[in-house]
C-alpha positions as CSV (number, residue, x, y, z in Angstrom):
1,M,-39.3,53.8,-135.2
2,N,-37.1,57.1,-134.7
3,R,-38.4,57.3,-131.1
4,K,-37.2,53.9,-130.4
5,V,-33.8,54.5,-132.0
6,S,-33.5,57.6,-130.0
7,S,-34.3,55.8,-126.7
8,L,-31.7,53.1,-127.4
9,F,-29.1,55.6,-128.3
10,F,-29.6,57.6,-125.1
11,A,-29.8,54.4,-123.0
12,F,-26.5,53.2,-124.5
13,L,-24.9,56.7,-124.0
14,F,-25.9,56.7,-120.2
15,V,-24.5,53.2,-119.7
16,F,-21.4,53.9,-121.6
17,M,-20.7,57.2,-119.7
18,S,-21.6,55.5,-116.4
19,S,-19.1,52.5,-117.1
20,F,-16.3,55.1,-117.8
21,A,-17.2,57.0,-114.7
22,A,-17.0,53.8,-112.6
23,A,-13.7,52.7,-114.2
24,Q,-12.4,56.2,-113.4
25,H,-13.4,56.0,-109.8
26,E,-12.0,52.5,-109.5
27,T,-8.6,53.6,-111.2
28,E,-8.4,56.5,-108.6
29,G,-8.8,54.0,-105.8
30,E,-6.2,51.7,-107.1
31,K,-3.8,54.6,-107.8
32,V,-4.2,56.0,-104.2
33,A,-4.3,52.4,-102.6
34,E,-0.9,51.6,-104.2
35,K,0.5,54.9,-103.3
36,V,-0.6,54.5,-99.6
37,E,0.7,50.8,-99.4
38,H,4.1,51.8,-100.9
39,A,4.6,54.6,-98.5
40,E,3.1,53.3,-95.2
41,G,3.9,49.6,-95.6
42,D,1.2,47.5,-93.9
43,K,-1.0,50.4,-92.7
44,P,-4.6,50.1,-93.8
45,F,-6.0,51.7,-96.8
46,N,-7.1,55.3,-96.1
47,A,-10.3,55.7,-97.9
48,T,-11.0,59.1,-96.5
49,K,-7.9,60.5,-97.9
50,M,-8.6,59.0,-101.3
51,I,-12.1,60.4,-101.4
52,M,-11.0,63.8,-100.3
53,E,-8.2,64.1,-102.9
54,H,-10.6,63.0,-105.6
55,I,-13.4,65.4,-104.9
56,G,-11.0,68.4,-104.0
57,D,-9.4,70.9,-106.1
58,S,-5.7,70.8,-107.1
59,N,-3.1,72.9,-108.9
60,E,-2.6,70.1,-111.5
61,W,-4.8,67.9,-113.7
62,H,-3.7,64.3,-113.1
63,L,-3.8,62.1,-116.1
64,W,-2.5,58.7,-115.1
65,T,0.2,56.9,-113.1
66,T,2.7,54.3,-114.5
67,K,5.3,52.1,-112.7
68,D,8.7,51.3,-114.1
69,E,10.7,47.9,-113.7
70,N,11.8,49.1,-110.2
71,G,8.4,49.7,-109.0
72,E,8.8,53.5,-109.0
73,E,5.8,55.5,-109.7
74,H,5.7,57.9,-112.6
75,H,2.9,60.4,-112.5
76,T,1.6,62.1,-115.8
77,S,-0.2,65.4,-115.2
78,F,-1.4,68.4,-117.2
79,P,0.4,71.5,-115.8
80,L,-1.8,74.4,-114.9
81,P,-0.6,78.2,-114.5
82,V,0.5,79.0,-110.9
83,I,0.0,82.8,-110.0
84,I,1.1,83.8,-106.6
85,K,1.5,87.3,-105.0
86,D,3.6,87.8,-101.8
87,N,5.9,90.3,-100.3
88,A,8.6,89.5,-102.9
89,G,6.1,90.3,-105.8
90,W,4.5,88.2,-108.4
91,H,5.5,84.5,-109.1
92,T,4.0,83.0,-112.4
93,F,5.1,79.6,-113.5
94,L,3.5,76.1,-114.4
95,S,2.8,73.6,-111.8
96,R,5.2,71.1,-113.3
97,D,8.1,73.2,-112.0
98,I,7.0,72.5,-108.4
99,A,5.6,69.0,-108.9
100,H,7.0,65.8,-107.4
101,G,8.9,67.6,-104.5
102,H,10.5,70.1,-106.8
103,E,10.8,73.7,-105.5
104,H,10.5,77.0,-107.5
105,D,10.6,80.6,-106.1
106,G,10.0,79.2,-102.5
107,Y,6.9,77.1,-103.4
108,T,6.2,73.5,-104.0
109,L,3.2,71.2,-104.5
110,H,1.9,69.1,-101.6
111,E,-1.0,66.8,-102.3
112,G,-1.9,68.7,-105.3
113,Q,-1.8,72.3,-103.5
114,V,0.6,75.0,-103.6
115,V,2.4,75.4,-100.3
116,S,5.3,77.8,-99.2
117,T,8.7,76.1,-98.3
118,K,9.4,79.2,-96.1
119,G,6.6,78.7,-93.8
120,I,4.3,81.5,-95.2
121,Q,0.6,80.7,-94.8
122,K,-1.8,80.9,-97.8
123,A,-4.3,83.7,-97.5
124,T,-7.9,82.9,-96.8
125,L,-10.9,85.2,-96.9
126,F,-12.4,84.5,-93.6
127,A,-8.9,84.5,-91.8
128,L,-8.2,87.9,-93.3
129,I,-11.7,89.5,-92.4
130,G,-11.4,87.9,-89.0
131,G,-8.1,89.5,-88.4
132,K,-6.3,86.0,-87.8
133,Q,-4.0,86.8,-90.8
134,K,-2.3,90.0,-92.0
135,S,-1.9,90.6,-95.7
136,S,1.8,91.3,-95.2
137,D,2.4,87.8,-93.8
138,V,0.8,85.6,-96.2
139,F,0.8,84.7,-99.9
140,F,-2.2,85.0,-102.2
141,D,-2.8,82.2,-104.5
142,M,-4.8,83.3,-107.8
143,S,-3.6,80.2,-109.7
144,I,-5.8,78.6,-112.4
145,T,-6.7,75.4,-110.6
146,K,-8.3,72.3,-112.1
147,N,-11.9,73.6,-111.2
148,A,-11.0,77.1,-112.6
149,A,-9.7,75.6,-115.8
150,S,-12.7,73.2,-116.1
151,M,-15.1,76.2,-115.5
152,L,-13.3,78.0,-118.4
153,L,-13.5,75.2,-120.8
154,S,-17.4,74.8,-120.0
155,V,-17.9,78.4,-120.9
156,I,-16.0,78.0,-124.0
157,F,-18.1,75.0,-124.9
158,M,-21.4,76.7,-124.0
159,M,-20.4,79.7,-126.1
160,A,-19.4,77.6,-129.1
161,V,-22.8,75.7,-129.0
162,F,-25.1,78.6,-128.4
163,I,-23.4,80.8,-130.7
164,G,-23.6,78.3,-133.4
165,M,-27.4,77.9,-132.7
166,A,-28.0,81.5,-133.0
167,R,-26.2,81.7,-136.4
168,N,-28.3,78.8,-137.6
169,Y,-31.6,80.5,-136.5
170,K,-30.6,83.5,-138.4
171,K,-30.6,81.5,-141.6
172,S,-33.5,79.3,-140.8
173,Q,-36.2,78.8,-138.1
174,L,-35.6,75.0,-138.2
175,P,-33.1,73.9,-135.6
176,K,-30.0,72.2,-136.8
177,G,-27.1,70.2,-135.1
178,A,-27.3,70.9,-131.4
179,G,-30.4,73.0,-131.8
180,K,-32.4,69.9,-132.2
181,L,-31.4,68.4,-128.9
182,L,-31.3,71.7,-126.8
183,E,-34.4,73.7,-128.2
184,P,-36.8,71.5,-126.5
185,V,-34.9,71.9,-123.2
186,I,-34.8,75.9,-123.7
187,V,-38.6,75.9,-124.6
188,F,-39.2,73.8,-121.4
189,I,-37.3,76.2,-119.2
190,R,-39.4,78.9,-120.7
191,D,-42.8,77.5,-120.6
192,E,-42.4,75.2,-117.5
193,V,-40.1,77.2,-115.3
194,A,-40.0,80.9,-116.0
195,I,-43.5,81.7,-117.1
196,P,-45.2,79.8,-114.3
197,N,-43.1,81.3,-111.6
198,I,-42.3,84.8,-112.7
199,G,-45.3,85.5,-115.0
200,S,-45.8,86.0,-118.7
201,V,-45.1,89.7,-118.6
202,K,-41.8,89.9,-116.8
203,Y,-40.1,86.5,-117.4
204,K,-38.1,87.7,-120.5
205,R,-35.8,89.9,-118.3
206,F,-34.7,86.8,-116.4
207,M,-34.5,84.2,-119.1
208,P,-30.8,84.8,-119.9
209,Y,-29.8,84.1,-116.3
210,L,-32.1,81.2,-115.8
211,L,-30.9,79.5,-119.1
212,T,-27.1,80.2,-118.2
213,A,-27.5,78.7,-114.8
214,F,-29.3,75.7,-116.0
215,F,-26.8,74.9,-118.7
216,F,-23.8,75.7,-116.8
217,I,-24.7,73.5,-113.9
218,W,-26.1,70.7,-116.1
219,F,-22.9,70.6,-118.5
220,N,-20.5,70.7,-115.7
221,N,-22.3,68.0,-113.8
222,L,-21.9,65.9,-116.9
223,F,-18.3,66.9,-117.5
224,G,-17.6,65.8,-114.0
225,L,-18.7,62.3,-114.9
226,I,-16.1,62.1,-117.9
227,P,-13.3,59.9,-116.6
228,F,-10.6,61.4,-118.8
229,F,-9.1,64.9,-119.5
230,P,-10.7,67.5,-119.8
231,G,-13.4,65.9,-117.6
232,G,-13.3,64.5,-114.1
233,S,-13.4,67.7,-112.0
234,N,-15.7,68.1,-109.3
235,L,-16.8,71.8,-110.2
236,T,-20.4,71.9,-109.0
237,G,-19.3,70.0,-105.9
238,N,-17.2,72.9,-105.0
239,I,-19.0,75.1,-102.5
240,A,-17.3,78.2,-103.7
241,I,-18.9,77.6,-107.2
242,T,-22.4,77.0,-105.7
243,S,-22.0,79.9,-103.2
244,V,-21.3,82.3,-106.2
245,L,-24.3,80.9,-108.2
246,A,-26.6,81.4,-105.1
247,I,-25.3,84.9,-104.5
248,I,-26.0,85.8,-108.1
249,T,-29.6,84.6,-107.6
250,L,-29.7,86.6,-104.3
251,L,-28.5,89.9,-106.0
252,I,-31.0,89.4,-108.9
253,T,-33.8,88.9,-106.3
254,V,-33.0,91.8,-104.2
255,F,-32.4,94.3,-107.0
256,S,-35.4,93.3,-109.1
257,A,-37.7,93.3,-106.0
258,N,-40.7,95.7,-106.0
259,K,-42.2,97.7,-103.2
260,D,-44.7,95.0,-102.6
261,Y,-41.8,92.6,-101.7
262,W,-40.2,95.0,-99.4
263,K,-43.4,95.9,-97.7
264,H,-44.0,92.2,-97.0
265,I,-40.6,92.0,-95.4
266,F,-40.7,95.3,-93.3
267,M,-44.4,95.6,-92.8
268,P,-45.8,91.9,-92.7
269,P,-49.6,91.4,-92.7
270,V,-49.5,90.6,-89.0
271,P,-50.5,92.4,-85.8
272,L,-48.0,95.2,-84.8
273,L,-47.1,93.3,-81.6
274,L,-45.6,90.6,-83.8
275,Y,-43.3,93.0,-85.8
276,P,-40.4,92.4,-83.6
277,I,-40.5,88.8,-84.2
278,M,-41.7,88.6,-87.9
279,I,-39.4,91.4,-89.4
280,P,-36.1,89.5,-88.2
281,I,-37.5,86.3,-89.4
282,E,-38.3,87.8,-92.9
283,I,-34.9,89.3,-93.2
284,I,-33.2,86.1,-92.4
285,G,-35.5,84.5,-94.9
286,I,-33.8,86.6,-97.5
287,F,-30.4,84.9,-96.8
288,T,-31.6,81.4,-96.1
289,K,-33.1,80.9,-99.6
290,P,-29.8,81.3,-101.4
291,F,-28.1,79.4,-98.7
292,A,-30.4,76.4,-99.3
293,L,-29.5,76.7,-103.2
294,M,-25.9,76.6,-102.3
295,M,-25.8,73.7,-100.0
296,R,-28.5,71.6,-102.0
297,L,-26.3,71.7,-105.2
298,F,-23.1,71.3,-103.4
299,A,-24.2,68.4,-101.1
300,N,-25.9,66.4,-103.8
301,I,-23.2,66.6,-106.3
302,T,-20.5,65.8,-103.8
303,A,-22.5,63.0,-102.2
304,G,-22.7,61.1,-105.5
305,H,-18.9,61.3,-105.9
306,I,-18.4,60.1,-102.4
307,M,-20.9,57.2,-102.7
308,I,-19.1,55.9,-105.7
309,L,-15.7,56.3,-104.2
310,A,-16.8,54.7,-100.9
311,I,-18.3,51.6,-102.7
312,I,-15.1,51.2,-104.6
313,S,-13.0,51.6,-101.6
314,L,-14.6,48.6,-100.0
315,I,-12.3,46.5,-102.4
316,F,-9.1,47.9,-100.9
317,I,-10.4,48.1,-97.3
318,F,-11.0,44.4,-97.2
319,K,-8.4,43.7,-99.7
320,S,-10.6,41.2,-101.6
321,P,-11.0,41.0,-105.4
322,F,-14.3,39.0,-104.9
323,L,-15.9,42.1,-103.3
324,G,-15.5,43.7,-106.9
325,F,-18.3,41.5,-108.1
326,A,-20.7,43.5,-105.9
327,S,-18.9,46.9,-105.5
328,V,-18.4,47.6,-109.4
329,P,-22.0,46.8,-110.5
330,L,-23.4,48.9,-107.5
331,A,-21.0,51.8,-108.4
332,L,-22.2,51.4,-111.9
333,F,-25.8,51.8,-111.0
334,V,-24.9,54.9,-108.7
335,S,-23.1,56.4,-111.8
336,V,-26.2,55.9,-114.0
337,L,-28.2,57.8,-111.2
338,E,-25.6,60.5,-111.3
339,L,-26.6,61.2,-114.9
340,L,-30.1,61.7,-113.8
341,V,-29.0,63.7,-110.8
342,A,-26.9,66.0,-113.1
343,A,-30.0,67.2,-114.9
344,L,-32.2,67.1,-111.9
345,Q,-30.0,69.5,-109.8
346,A,-29.7,71.8,-112.6
347,Y,-33.6,71.9,-113.0
348,I,-34.1,72.4,-109.2
349,F,-31.6,75.2,-108.9
350,T,-33.2,77.1,-111.9
351,V,-36.9,76.4,-110.6
352,L,-36.0,77.7,-107.2
353,S,-34.1,80.8,-108.6
354,A,-37.2,81.5,-110.7
355,L,-39.5,81.1,-107.8
356,F,-37.4,83.4,-105.6
357,I,-37.4,86.0,-108.4
358,G,-41.1,85.7,-109.0
359,I,-42.0,86.3,-105.4
360,A,-39.8,89.4,-105.5
361,V,-41.3,90.8,-108.7
362,A,-45.0,89.9,-108.2
363,E,-47.5,92.9,-108.1
364,H,-49.8,91.8,-105.3
365,D,-51.7,94.9,-105.0
366,H,-52.2,95.3,-108.8
367,D,-53.4,91.7,-109.2
368,H,-55.8,92.3,-106.4
369,A,-57.1,95.5,-108.0
370,H,-57.6,93.6,-111.4
371,N,-59.4,90.8,-109.4
372,D,-61.6,93.4,-107.9
373,D,-62.3,95.0,-111.2
374,D,-63.2,91.6,-112.8
375,S,-65.6,90.8,-110.0
376,V,-67.4,94.1,-110.1
377,G,-67.7,93.8,-113.9
378,H,-69.0,90.2,-113.6
379,D,-71.6,91.4,-111.0
380,T,-72.6,94.4,-113.4
381,M,-73.2,91.8,-116.3
382,V,-75.2,89.5,-113.9
383,A,-77.3,92.4,-112.8
């Protein structure tokens, strides 16, 4: 009976959250459609612009848009801190000071992004490294954007949940509160992910990272489906976030690797004539693995948001409310799938990270020696 009640509860929760997510995407479509029609007259609705604004980062957290009697739009947003460094020094203020065309200290907001009204370019990492920009001619934007704020909120949420669980376990070994839901997940990551891929001897060293990566990705995937503040950000669909996670996996793999791993890289078990071919391939493989982690998470999460928004955009592209009878249920169905994808992508990232770490720390010669000893002992007993 309890199992049936739990199943019904989670089914209701999934549908409820998906309905909100679909409503959010539809509201975003209506908001941008009205904005485009108001500004551009009879020009067609720009679905690409709407989608990119939704999945992109911004320096403000948009809440809602209202219209007065004259049809003028009024945007309500949660302001975020703007931190800028340029030749004139440091500039710190809230994004509301430069929103809606206002200017402050030579900066303003354009489509949610901080831009200079004096023509100064924003510094970018690759442009600085490539020499296309000089540090003296650009401004450095170190603002707390929507994605950064969402990440900080998710970290605070995770700390509150898991510190509370740790305190409960000090009093009793029986899980309470969130522990009843999360303990089976933690045991699953340990028994089905860490131990099979890393081994029963060395897995404990890497459990903190694997659990942190899994819950960080899972929680932020779910928060991205919440249609109201403080949810709705596309954090795990930001390639900067996924690249940092992949780089952390790479660093742990490289610095935990044993001599067997490096011997396989630089002295692969192939004829010497193939070394000039195999060694570069093995070295490239070190970096292609985290690259695959980065792109898989980024692409899958972003694709889900784009699919929902594209389906909703059909209503405004064809300007037919009747299309909503097909678009809205389809968007709702994709939103339900997104709840599954949220957990699945966190699981895949954790499994592959554990697999890459396990390959790096595996004791191939040691295991082989044990197998030889076991076979000799077995032959002796038979004899």
